[in-house]
N, CA, C and O atoms as a GROMACS GRO file, in nm:
protein
  288
    1UNK      N    1   0.820   1.561   2.663
    1UNK     CA    2   0.813   1.542   2.481
    1UNK      C    3   0.840   1.638   2.366
    1UNK      O    4   0.795   1.750   2.343
    2UNK      N    5   0.918   1.570   2.306
    2UNK     CA    6   0.985   1.641   2.232
    2UNK      C    7   0.880   1.629   2.043
    2UNK      O    8   0.912   1.525   1.985
    3UNK      N    9   0.804   1.694   1.982
    3UNK     CA   10   0.791   1.673   1.859
    3UNK      C   11   0.849   1.610   1.789
    3UNK      O   12   0.967   1.592   1.816
    4UNK      N   13   0.779   1.531   1.635
    4UNK     CA   14   0.874   1.494   1.579
    4UNK      C   15   0.848   1.578   1.506
    4UNK      O   16   0.745   1.643   1.522
    5UNK      N   17   0.978   1.613   1.353
    5UNK     CA   18   0.991   1.751   1.294
    5UNK      C   19   0.909   1.614   1.154
    5UNK      O   20   0.932   1.493   1.155
    6UNK      N   21   0.827   1.679   1.064
    6UNK     CA   22   0.781   1.644   0.981
    6UNK      C   23   0.880   1.631   0.801
    6UNK      O   24   0.939   1.717   0.736
    7UNK      N   25   0.855   1.473   0.777
    7UNK     CA   26   0.975   1.550   0.634
    7UNK      C   27   0.924   1.534   0.503
    7UNK      O   28   0.863   1.452   0.436
    8UNK      N   29   0.981   1.658   0.495
    8UNK     CA   30   0.980   1.737   0.330
    8UNK      C   31   0.982   1.637   0.257
    8UNK      O   32   1.076   1.557   0.253
    9UNK      N   33   0.874   1.629   0.188
    9UNK     CA   34   0.830   1.577   0.054
    9UNK      C   35   0.942   1.638  -0.094
    9UNK      O   36   0.976   1.564  -0.186
   10UNK      N   37   0.986   1.796  -0.080
   10UNK     CA   38   1.017   1.823  -0.226
   10UNK      C   39   1.082   1.957  -0.150
   10UNK      O   40   1.030   2.064  -0.180
   11UNK      N   41   1.214   1.958  -0.036
   11UNK     CA   42   1.284   2.083  -0.027
   11UNK      C   43   1.378   2.168  -0.147
   11UNK      O   44   1.461   2.124  -0.226
   12UNK      N   45   1.336   2.282  -0.129
   12UNK     CA   46   1.368   2.426  -0.234
   12UNK      C   47   1.572   2.328  -0.264
   12UNK      O   48   1.602   2.276  -0.371
   13UNK      N   49   1.642   2.332  -0.174
   13UNK     CA   50   1.751   2.275  -0.202
   13UNK      C   51   1.795   2.217  -0.098
   13UNK      O   52   1.834   2.248   0.014
   14UNK      N   53   1.773   2.088  -0.186
   14UNK     CA   54   1.794   1.968  -0.069
   14UNK      C   55   1.952   1.955  -0.041
   14UNK      O   56   1.999   1.896   0.057
   15UNK      N   57   2.034   2.024  -0.150
   15UNK     CA   58   2.116   1.943  -0.158
   15UNK      C   59   2.216   2.076  -0.025
   15UNK      O   60   2.335   2.054  -0.050
   16UNK      N   61   2.214   2.133   0.032
   16UNK     CA   62   2.236   2.173   0.145
   16UNK      C   63   2.236   2.135   0.284
   16UNK      O   64   2.303   2.178   0.378
   17UNK      N   65   2.120   2.016   0.275
   17UNK     CA   66   2.113   1.990   0.428
   17UNK      C   67   2.157   1.801   0.382
   17UNK      O   68   2.136   1.737   0.279
   18UNK      N   69   2.219   1.767   0.505
   18UNK     CA   70   2.219   1.620   0.540
   18UNK      C   71   2.069   1.539   0.639
   18UNK      O   72   2.040   1.550   0.758
   19UNK      N   73   2.005   1.470   0.537
   19UNK     CA   74   1.924   1.409   0.571
   19UNK      C   75   1.905   1.248   0.647
   19UNK      O   76   1.804   1.179   0.659
   20UNK      N   77   2.027   1.226   0.685
   20UNK     CA   78   2.090   1.128   0.774
   20UNK      C   79   1.987   1.090   0.933
   20UNK      O   80   1.972   0.976   0.977
   21UNK      N   81   1.954   1.161   0.968
   21UNK     CA   82   1.907   1.206   1.104
   21UNK      C   83   1.768   1.281   1.099
   21UNK      O   84   1.710   1.308   0.994
   22UNK      N   85   1.721   1.312   1.224
   22UNK     CA   86   1.678   1.452   1.259
   22UNK      C   87   1.692   1.505   1.252
   22UNK      O   88   1.606   1.590   1.226
   23UNK      N   89   1.825   1.534   1.266
   23UNK     CA   90   1.858   1.682   1.329
   23UNK      C   91   1.836   1.757   1.208
   23UNK      O   92   1.787   1.869   1.227
   24UNK      N   93   1.865   1.718   1.061
   24UNK     CA   94   1.897   1.829   0.939
   24UNK      C   95   1.958   1.928   0.935
   24UNK      O   96   1.924   2.045   0.918
   25UNK      N   97   2.077   1.867   0.956
   25UNK     CA   98   2.226   1.968   0.991
   25UNK      C   99   2.245   2.014   0.833
   25UNK      O  100   2.207   1.957   0.731
   26UNK      N  101   2.318   2.137   0.850
   26UNK     CA  102   2.339   2.199   0.698
   26UNK      C  103   2.463   2.080   0.689
   26UNK      O  104   2.525   2.014   0.773
   27UNK      N  105   2.464   2.090   0.561
   27UNK     CA  106   2.568   2.029   0.499
   27UNK      C  107   2.688   2.001   0.515
   27UNK      O  108   2.740   1.890   0.529
   28UNK      N  109   2.759   2.160   0.511
   28UNK     CA  110   2.907   2.222   0.541
   28UNK      C  111   2.954   2.181   0.731
   28UNK      O  112   3.069   2.200   0.771
   29UNK      N  113   2.830   2.118   0.833
   29UNK     CA  114   2.830   2.100   0.982
   29UNK      C  115   2.746   2.014   1.030
   29UNK      O  116   2.664   2.032   1.120
   30UNK      N  117   2.770   1.906   0.960
   30UNK     CA  118   2.639   1.827   1.060
   30UNK      C  119   2.748   1.745   1.184
   30UNK      O  120   2.871   1.747   1.185
   31UNK      N  121   2.682   1.695   1.253
   31UNK     CA  122   2.716   1.707   1.405
   31UNK      C  123   2.697   1.576   1.415
   31UNK      O  124   2.745   1.515   1.511
   32UNK      N  125   2.640   1.525   1.338
   32UNK     CA  126   2.560   1.354   1.420
   32UNK      C  127   2.696   1.266   1.359
   32UNK      O  128   2.688   1.153   1.409
   33UNK      N  129   2.792   1.274   1.288
   33UNK     CA  130   2.790   1.173   1.168
   33UNK      C  131   2.968   1.183   1.194
   33UNK      O  132   3.022   1.249   1.282
   34UNK      N  133   3.017   1.123   1.120
   34UNK     CA  134   3.190   1.185   1.124
   34UNK      C  135   3.229   1.266   0.986
   34UNK      O  136   3.348   1.266   0.955
   35UNK      N  137   3.170   1.310   0.934
   35UNK     CA  138   3.202   1.442   0.905
   35UNK      C  139   3.237   1.366   0.712
   35UNK      O  140   3.264   1.441   0.618
   36UNK      N  141   3.228   1.237   0.701
   36UNK     CA  142   3.255   1.205   0.559
   36UNK      C  143   3.147   1.213   0.400
   36UNK      O  144   3.171   1.187   0.282
   37UNK      N  145   3.053   1.251   0.456
   37UNK     CA  146   2.946   1.240   0.334
   37UNK      C  147   2.774   1.285   0.387
   37UNK      O  148   2.719   1.246   0.489
   38UNK      N  149   2.733   1.352   0.310
   38UNK     CA  150   2.586   1.330   0.374
   38UNK      C  151   2.483   1.275   0.306
   38UNK      O  152   2.474   1.239   0.188
   39UNK      N  153   2.395   1.273   0.410
   39UNK     CA  154   2.291   1.167   0.323
   39UNK      C  155   2.208   1.228   0.277
   39UNK      O  156   2.145   1.318   0.332
   40UNK      N  157   2.191   1.164   0.115
   40UNK     CA  158   2.101   1.325   0.030
   40UNK      C  159   1.936   1.214   0.052
   40UNK      O  160   1.909   1.096   0.074
   41UNK      N  161   1.873   1.330   0.030
   41UNK     CA  162   1.748   1.270   0.036
   41UNK      C  163   1.611   1.244  -0.103
   41UNK      O  164   1.589   1.297  -0.212
   42UNK      N  165   1.555   1.146  -0.032
   42UNK     CA  166   1.525   1.029  -0.180
   42UNK      C  167   1.497   1.158  -0.289
   42UNK      O  168   1.562   1.157  -0.394
   43UNK      N  169   1.408   1.260  -0.266
   43UNK     CA  170   1.441   1.346  -0.417
   43UNK      C  171   1.538   1.347  -0.531
   43UNK      O  172   1.538   1.360  -0.653
   44UNK      N  173   1.630   1.325  -0.423
   44UNK     CA  174   1.786   1.325  -0.485
   44UNK      C  175   1.832   1.260  -0.633
   44UNK      O  176   1.868   1.287  -0.748
   45UNK      N  177   1.784   1.098  -0.492
   45UNK     CA  178   1.818   0.965  -0.543
   45UNK      C  179   1.754   0.918  -0.623
   45UNK      O  180   1.796   0.828  -0.696
   46UNK      N  181   1.622   0.972  -0.631
   46UNK     CA  182   1.489   0.839  -0.702
   46UNK      C  183   1.368   0.958  -0.786
   46UNK      O  184   1.264   0.923  -0.842
   47UNK      N  185   1.404   1.055  -0.778
   47UNK     CA  186   1.367   1.176  -0.868
   47UNK      C  187   1.223   1.215  -0.768
   47UNK      O  188   1.219   1.168  -0.655
   48UNK      N  189   1.096   1.311  -0.821
   48UNK     CA  190   1.037   1.413  -0.735
   48UNK      C  191   0.954   1.323  -0.724
   48UNK      O  192   0.927   1.322  -0.604
   49UNK      N  193   0.894   1.242  -0.776
   49UNK     CA  194   0.818   1.136  -0.779
   49UNK      C  195   0.809   1.028  -0.651
   49UNK      O  196   0.706   0.966  -0.627
   50UNK      N  197   0.937   1.015  -0.571
   50UNK     CA  198   0.996   0.956  -0.515
   50UNK      C  199   0.840   0.884  -0.418
   50UNK      O  200   0.802   0.769  -0.442
   51UNK      N  201   0.795   0.942  -0.352
   51UNK     CA  202   0.700   0.929  -0.236
   51UNK      C  203   0.564   0.862  -0.319
   51UNK      O  204   0.449   0.892  -0.286
   52UNK      N  205   0.599   0.752  -0.450
   52UNK     CA  206   0.458   0.761  -0.508
   52UNK      C  207   0.478   0.573  -0.500
   52UNK      O  208   0.402   0.477  -0.484
   53UNK      N  209   0.655   0.596  -0.527
   53UNK     CA  210   0.676   0.424  -0.587
   53UNK      C  211   0.612   0.332  -0.488
   53UNK      O  212   0.617   0.368  -0.370
   54UNK      N  213   0.570   0.251  -0.507
   54UNK     CA  214   0.471   0.108  -0.446
   54UNK      C  215   0.348   0.137  -0.446
   54UNK      O  216   0.267   0.046  -0.467
   55UNK      N  217   0.305   0.268  -0.423
   55UNK     CA  218   0.139   0.308  -0.418
   55UNK      C  219   0.056   0.233  -0.519
   55UNK      O  220  -0.060   0.228  -0.480
   56UNK      N  221   0.074   0.174  -0.635
   56UNK     CA  222  -0.013   0.119  -0.740
   56UNK      C  223  -0.017   0.014  -0.719
   56UNK      O  224  -0.108  -0.059  -0.761
   57UNK      N  225   0.074  -0.024  -0.652
   57UNK     CA  226   0.098  -0.210  -0.638
   57UNK      C  227   0.025  -0.216  -0.549
   57UNK      O  228  -0.072  -0.290  -0.561
   58UNK      N  229   0.039  -0.156  -0.453
   58UNK     CA  230  -0.008  -0.135  -0.278
   58UNK      C  231  -0.181  -0.176  -0.300
   58UNK      O  232  -0.240  -0.281  -0.273
   59UNK      N  233  -0.238  -0.029  -0.370
   59UNK     CA  234  -0.360  -0.028  -0.456
   59UNK      C  235  -0.424  -0.158  -0.487
   59UNK      O  236  -0.512  -0.224  -0.431
   60UNK      N  237  -0.331  -0.179  -0.626
   60UNK     CA  238  -0.404  -0.325  -0.626
   60UNK      C  239  -0.437  -0.430  -0.567
   60UNK      O  240  -0.543  -0.489  -0.590
   61UNK      N  241  -0.315  -0.480  -0.448
   61UNK     CA  242  -0.345  -0.587  -0.336
   61UNK      C  243  -0.373  -0.584  -0.262
   61UNK      O  244  -0.331  -0.643  -0.163
   62UNK      N  245  -0.518  -0.460  -0.278
   62UNK     CA  246  -0.594  -0.398  -0.169
   62UNK      C  247  -0.736  -0.434  -0.235
   62UNK      O  248  -0.838  -0.470  -0.176
   63UNK      N  249  -0.714  -0.415  -0.378
   63UNK     CA  250  -0.860  -0.441  -0.428
   63UNK      C  251  -0.903  -0.557  -0.437
   63UNK      O  252  -1.019  -0.593  -0.417
   64UNK      N  253  -0.797  -0.632  -0.473
   64UNK     CA  254  -0.812  -0.774  -0.529
   64UNK      C  255  -0.831  -0.905  -0.365
   64UNK      O  256  -0.722  -0.960  -0.346
   65UNK      N  257  -0.912  -0.939  -0.290
   65UNK     CA  258  -0.945  -1.021  -0.153
   65UNK      C  259  -0.884  -1.142  -0.168
   65UNK      O  260  -0.872  -1.194  -0.057
   66UNK      N  261  -0.824  -1.239  -0.289
   66UNK     CA  262  -0.734  -1.333  -0.233
   66UNK      C  263  -0.568  -1.287  -0.339
   66UNK      O  264  -0.573  -1.224  -0.444
   67UNK      N  265  -0.503  -1.313  -0.306
   67UNK     CA  266  -0.338  -1.306  -0.351
   67UNK      C  267  -0.350  -1.389  -0.446
   67UNK      O  268  -0.411  -1.489  -0.407
   68UNK      N  269  -0.303  -1.397  -0.620
   68UNK     CA  270  -0.306  -1.436  -0.745
   68UNK      C  271  -0.224  -1.565  -0.672
   68UNK      O  272  -0.293  -1.666  -0.658
   69UNK      N  273  -0.122  -1.570  -0.638
   69UNK     CA  274  -0.037  -1.680  -0.623
   69UNK      C  275  -0.140  -1.778  -0.517
   69UNK      O  276  -0.153  -1.898  -0.543
   70UNK      N  277  -0.191  -1.732  -0.429
   70UNK     CA  278  -0.236  -1.838  -0.298
   70UNK      C  279  -0.382  -1.860  -0.390
   70UNK      O  280  -0.446  -1.784  -0.464
   71UNK      N  281  -0.405  -2.016  -0.342
   71UNK     CA  282  -0.532  -2.094  -0.389
   71UNK      C  283  -0.660  -2.010  -0.305
   71UNK      O  284  -0.644  -1.974  -0.189
   72UNK      N  285  -0.761  -1.990  -0.364
   72UNK     CA  286  -0.878  -1.971  -0.303
   72UNK      C  287  -0.893  -2.115  -0.156
   72UNK      O  288  -0.992  -2.120  -0.084
   0.00000   0.00000   0.00000
């Protein structure tokens, strides 16, 4: 069984890699795709705090025992 590669949160040069699969190919030598475009890293698309999106709302929902839209 092969070990799963850890997905980097903030790579130094995300533009050099295709992030579309677990191969993490160089952008100029993609092996899995049809060679059209590379998949961008989430930090390139959404900013450096991409891994924190939605966590605040999840914490708030977890703190309340009853969902605000449901009647007890």
